[in-house]
N, C-alpha and C positions, 0 to 999 in steps of 0.2 A: 430549567425544566422543573415542575412542580411536581417531585416524587411523591410528596405526602398524598396529594390527589390522585396522582395518574396510577399509583400503585397500591393505593389503601386497600383494595380488596384482596391483595395478595397473601397478606398477612393472616388474615381471617378466613377467607373463603379462597383458597387455592383452586386454580384451573389448570386443568392439563395442557401441554401444548397441543394445539390442533383443535381445540374448541373455543368458541366465542359466543358469549351471552347474547340472546335477542334484546336489542335496547329498543325498539320501537321508537327509535328517534330517525328523522328524515336526513339523508346524507347524500353525498355527491356520488357515491357509488353503492350498488347493492352487493349482497355478499356473495350471489351468483357470479357477478361480473369479476368482483375482486378475486374470487377462489380460482376463474378461470385465466387471469393473469398471473397469478401466482403459479399455475401449474406450467404456464408458458416460460416464465423466469426460471424457477426454481427444477423443472423437470426438463426443459428443452435448450435453453440457453448457458445457465449456469454449469452444468456437465461438460458441455464443450469447452467454455473457457477455463473450467478446472483441469481437463485434460491437456489443454493447450498450456496451460500454467506449469503444470508438472513436466510434462516433457521438455518445454522450452526452459525451464529453469534449471533441470538437469544437465540439459546440452551446454547451457550459457555457463553453468559452474565448471564443467569439464573443461570447455575450451578457456576460460579465465586462469583456471589453475595451470593448464598446459602453458599459456602465456607467461605464467609467473606473476611475482609482485615486484618486480624490479620497478614499475612505473607505479606511482601513487594511485592513478585513477584505476588501475587494475585492484589495489588495495579495496577500494570503496566499492567498485563493482561486485567484488567477490562478496563483500559484506552485505550488500544489496539483494544479491542473488539467493544467498542463503536464507535471510530472512523473507524474502517474498516465498520460497521455495516451503518453508515450514510455515509460513501465514498459510499459503494456499491450501495444504494438507490438512491444517487444523481447523480452517475455516470450513472446509467443504465435508469432509468426511462425516462429522457428526449430523449433516444434513442429506443424508443418502436415503431420505425416507421415501421419495419419488419411487425408488427401486425395490427397497426391501418392504415397503407397504403391503405389496403383493404377496409376500410369502409370510411376514409375521407383524402385523399392524401393532400389536400390543407392545412388541420390542421397540417400535419406530417411536412411539408416544413416550416410552421410557427414555429412550436414546436421546431423541429431542428436546425433553426437559433437562436430562442431565448435563447436554451440550449448550444449552441455553444459559442454565446457572452457572456452570464452572468452567467453560470455554468461550462462548461467545461473547459475553459481556466483560471479560477479562482476559485470557491469554490471547485468544484471536485478535481483540480489539487492541491491546497494547504491542502485538507483534505489527499490526497496521501502523501504530504510530512509529515504530521503531523504523519502518520501511519509509515512512514519511521524512524522518529525521535524516536517514541516508541519502535521500534525496536532496535535502538541504544541503548535506555535505557535498555531494556531486556538483550543485550550484554555486557553493562557496568556492569550490577548488577551480572550477572553470572562470568564475568572476575574477579570481585573482590571478590565474595565468593569462587572461586576456586584458585585464586593466591595468594589472601589476605584476608582470612578468619578473622582474628584478626581486620582488619579494616573495614570489610565489614558491619557489624552491626553497627559501629559508623556512617560511610559515608552513607549507603543508609539507615537511620532511616526511620519510616513510613511517619514522618512531612516532612522529606526531599524528599522522593519519590512522596508526594503529591504535595509539592510546584513545584517539576520537572515536574510533569505531567501537571499542569497548566501553566507553564512556556514555554512548548513546544507549546501549542496553541498559547500564546501571541507571542512568537519568530517567529513563522512561518506566522501568519497572519499579523503581523505588518510589517516583512521584506516582505511581498509578497503583500502588500497594491497595490501595481502598478498592479498587475495581474488585479484588477478591472477597470483600468483605460486604457486599450489598445483598446478593442472591443465595438462596440455599434450595434445597429441595424437600419436598416432604411426600408422604404417600395419602391419597386422597380415594375415594370410591367412585368408579368411572361406571354409569350404567351401561353404557354400551358394550363395554366389555365384560360387566357383571364382577369385577373384581378391583382391587386397588391398583392405581397406577402411581408413577411420579409425577408431580406437579412443582412447579416453580413457585417459591415462597420468599419474602424478607427474611434476612438473618436477625437476630436480636439486637445486634449492633446498629443495623440499619433503622430497625423501629426505634431505638432509643437516642438515636443522633439524626433525625430526618433535615433538620436545618443545615447541619455541618454537612451531609451528603450533598444537598441541594445546592451549597455553595460551592463545594468541591466539583461537583460536575458542570457548574457554570463557568469556573475560572480554569480548572485543568482540562478536563474530559473535552470543553467546547473550545475555549479560547486558546490554550496553550498546545494542546494536541492538532488542532484543526486551523485556526484563524492564522496564527503565528506561521506553522510551516508553508500555508498557502500563498501568503502575502510575502516571505521571504523569499521564496523560490520564484514569486512573480517578478519582485524587484531584481533579483540577480539576473534572471531571464533577460527582462527588458534591457536592464545597462550592458548586457553582453550584447545582444543584437544592435543596440544603438552603436556601441563601441566598434563592432565588425563593418557596420556600414560606413562608418567614418574612416575606417582603415582601409577598407575597399578602395573607396573615392581617393584617398592618398596614394595608395598603391597604383592606380592607373595613372595618376599623373608622373610618378617617378620611373615607371616601367623598369622592376628590376631584372637581374639576371635570372638565367633558367634554372640552375642549382639551386640560389635563394627563394625563387617562385615555388619550387618544388618542395622544398622544406616546409614553407609557409601552408603551402594546400596540404601538406601531411598534418600539420597541426590544426588546421581549419576543420578537417574530416573527423578529428577526434572531438573539436569543439561542437561540431553540426550532430554527433550521435548525441553527446551529453544532452543538448539543448533539446533533442527529441525527447529525450527522457524525461527531462523537466517540463516541457509541454504537456506530454501525456499526463503526467502527475496534476497538473494544474487543471486540466479538464477533467479527469475522473475524481477528484477530489473538491471541485467547487459545489456539485449537487449535493454532496454529504454535509457540506459547510452551511448551505442555504437551509438544508432539511433540519438541521440542528438549530438553527436560527428561529425556523417556525414554530419550534417547541415554545420559544420564549415570547414570540410576538402573539402568537395565537394560542392561547393556554387550552382550548378544548381540541388541540390538534394532534398532540403527540400520542404515546403509547397508553392512551387510555382505554381501559376497558369497556367504559360506557360512553366514550366520547363520540359525539355527532359525527366526525369525520374519521372515524377508525378505520374504514376501509381504505378511503385515500391515503391516510398515514401509513397503512400498510403496505401500498403499491408502492408509495413512495420511498419506502424503506427497503423495499425489493429491488427496485432500481439502483438506489446507493449501495447496496451490495453487489451487484451486477457491475457497477462503473469500478467499485474498489477492488473487487476479484480481477478484472480486466486489468487495471492498474498494475497489478502485480504478476500478471501473466503474459504481457504483451511484449515485454522487454527483449527477449529472445529475437523477436521479428525486427525490432528496431535497431539491434545491433548487427544482424544481418542486412539491413537495407542500408546502412549508414557506414558501416565500418569493412573496409576492404580487408584489413589484416585480421580482423574476428571472422569473416567469412571464410577466408584463406584456411586458416587455424582449423575452422569447422570442417572443411571439405577434406583436410588432410586426415582428420581424426575418425570423421563419420562416414565418409566416402571411399577413403583409400586404405582403411585400416590404420594400424600403428607402425607401419613402415617408415615413416619419417624419422630421420636419425635426430637424437637429443642434439648434437652438435648444430644441426642445420636450425633447428627452432632457438637454440641458444644466441646462435649467430643473428638471426632474425630480430628477437628480442632487443640484443645490444645496439643493432642498427637503428631500429626505431627510437630506442631510447638517445642515442646521439642524436638523431633528425628532432627529436623532440627539443631537446636541449638547446640545439643550435638555432632552430626556429625561435625559440623563446627569446634568445639572445639579440636575434636579427630584429624581432617584433618590436624589443625594447628600444633598440636604437633608432628604429622608425620614430618613435614616438619622440 
């Protein structure tokens, strides 16, 4: 992304969020169409996704904590759920302008400027990348469990998985520290309000090191944070599906006994649930990866204040936000639809109160753990 050109006006002529200069250049969309689509996305669709993600992640976290951390899969899913919950809150709360602008429009302008400078391009963005890394860990765990069952228990031990979850946060936030050093806010006069408002501007570090920031955003922000996770999850998912298809074909020839078949089906249900998480991640992340690629292929396309295609760029950015917020909000539905154990625990907690005995939950967890271990051994013997 050409940061020097695209944001060059921000350091000398800061613009408050919600305003756009008249370019006089022909584009693919006019301003009225862009504003209408933005209203539909930000005031209609995103609030629904936000509420779904807020409620879904809270309920998922409760269910997963009740199930416990005996299984390494649950450890990863708890980390993913916590990250998605914080991401959904941090991402959407600074964008409550559709509701608040009817009561205090000046406050909305200042809030969105503050959110853009200190949250959207830094904290919420990095939380989104942490979530992507957790999905990579999910894909890796299933890849090892399906293709290398003997090695999986040793490599993906509980202590190593816990360490990996912590290292994901350390890795992403240390490598992404410069995201906090690009934007700042300043006070500018707004004629519509006849007072000063907050506006997004460059930091002095950004103005002094534009080439470094451009290289940093190309290598880290786009390639390491977007392209690598997408293709890694895609590779693992494809490998798992191919292996499962082959294993199913072999299983039909051998006709195993009922007990062994039940254990195998239990393991396949876990794999099915996690594969769905990976597929949703691929579908929701792909548009954002292509969108950021367009910054590099079409120089006049990105977040340019005077770019010819600024309206189309803004609409595509809004759609990317919708996809990525959906990715962090839909996992509860996937868990309920694909995991019988998860849905049963949910019903015990939220539909029947807390009357289930702790011993019953512990026994259920122990039984499922034994089934998973025996299934992994039987699958490896089949290989």
